[in-house]
C-alpha positions as CSV (number, residue, x, y, z in Angstrom):
1,M,103.4,-119.9,-42.4
2,T,99.7,-120.7,-41.2
3,T,98.6,-122.1,-38.1
4,L,97.4,-125.0,-40.1
5,E,101.3,-125.4,-41.5
6,R,102.5,-125.2,-38.0
7,E,100.0,-127.7,-36.3
8,I,100.9,-130.3,-39.2
9,L,104.6,-129.6,-38.7
10,Q,104.3,-129.9,-34.6
11,R,102.4,-133.3,-35.4
12,I,104.9,-134.5,-38.0
13,R,107.9,-133.7,-35.7
14,Q,106.3,-136.3,-33.0
15,L,106.4,-139.1,-35.0
16,A,109.0,-141.6,-35.6
17,A,111.0,-141.5,-38.8
18,D,109.2,-144.5,-40.4
19,R,105.7,-142.9,-40.0
20,Q,107.3,-139.3,-41.4
21,Q,108.3,-141.4,-44.4
22,R,104.7,-142.6,-44.7
23,V,103.2,-138.9,-44.2
24,L,105.6,-137.8,-47.3
25,D,104.4,-140.6,-49.5
26,F,101.1,-139.8,-48.8
27,V,101.8,-136.5,-50.1
28,V,103.8,-137.1,-52.8
29,Q,100.7,-139.4,-53.7
30,L,98.5,-136.9,-53.5
31,E,100.5,-134.5,-55.7
32,N,100.2,-137.4,-58.3
33,E,96.7,-138.1,-58.0
34,R,94.4,-137.2,-61.0
35,P,90.6,-137.0,-60.7
36,L,88.9,-139.8,-61.3
37,S,86.4,-140.2,-64.2
38,A,82.5,-141.1,-63.6
39,V,83.6,-144.2,-65.0
40,E,86.1,-145.2,-62.8
41,I,84.7,-143.9,-59.7
42,M,81.5,-146.5,-60.9
43,R,84.1,-149.4,-60.8
44,L,85.1,-148.7,-57.2
45,P,83.6,-150.5,-54.2
46,K,80.3,-149.3,-52.8
47,E,81.9,-147.8,-49.6
48,Q,84.8,-146.1,-51.7
49,R,82.5,-144.5,-53.9
50,E,80.5,-143.2,-51.3
51,R,83.5,-141.7,-49.5
52,I,84.7,-139.7,-52.8
53,V,81.0,-138.3,-53.2
54,A,81.0,-137.3,-49.7
55,A,84.2,-135.5,-49.8
56,A,83.1,-134.1,-52.9
57,I,79.9,-132.7,-51.9
58,T,81.6,-131.2,-48.6
59,A,84.0,-130.1,-50.6
60,S,81.7,-127.8,-52.8
61,A,79.5,-126.9,-49.8
62,H,80.3,-123.2,-50.5
63,V,80.3,-123.1,-54.2
64,E,77.3,-121.8,-55.8
65,F,75.8,-123.8,-58.8
66,E,73.7,-122.8,-61.8
67,T,70.5,-125.0,-62.2
68,F,68.7,-125.8,-65.3
69,E,66.2,-128.2,-66.1
70,A,67.4,-130.3,-69.3
71,Y,63.6,-130.1,-70.6
72,S,60.5,-127.8,-70.2
73,E,57.4,-128.6,-68.8
74,E,55.8,-128.0,-71.8
75,L,57.5,-131.1,-73.8
76,L,56.3,-133.7,-70.9
77,D,52.7,-132.4,-72.1
78,E,53.2,-133.2,-75.8
């Protein structure tokens, strides 16, 4: 068991039964969630969109992305 798992269990054990149920419900919800499409995200309230985008940026901070140009500088001069 990892340190994180031990800490989660320790904290959950300290909660009342009704709050433990809420934690369980939340975990089940996380397991059942599917990623939102860009259109679905755009339909959300601004604050919620910003939280989702910030979380995605944080989660991908260690990922190396390949960048590319959608057009070339030569095409701009035409």
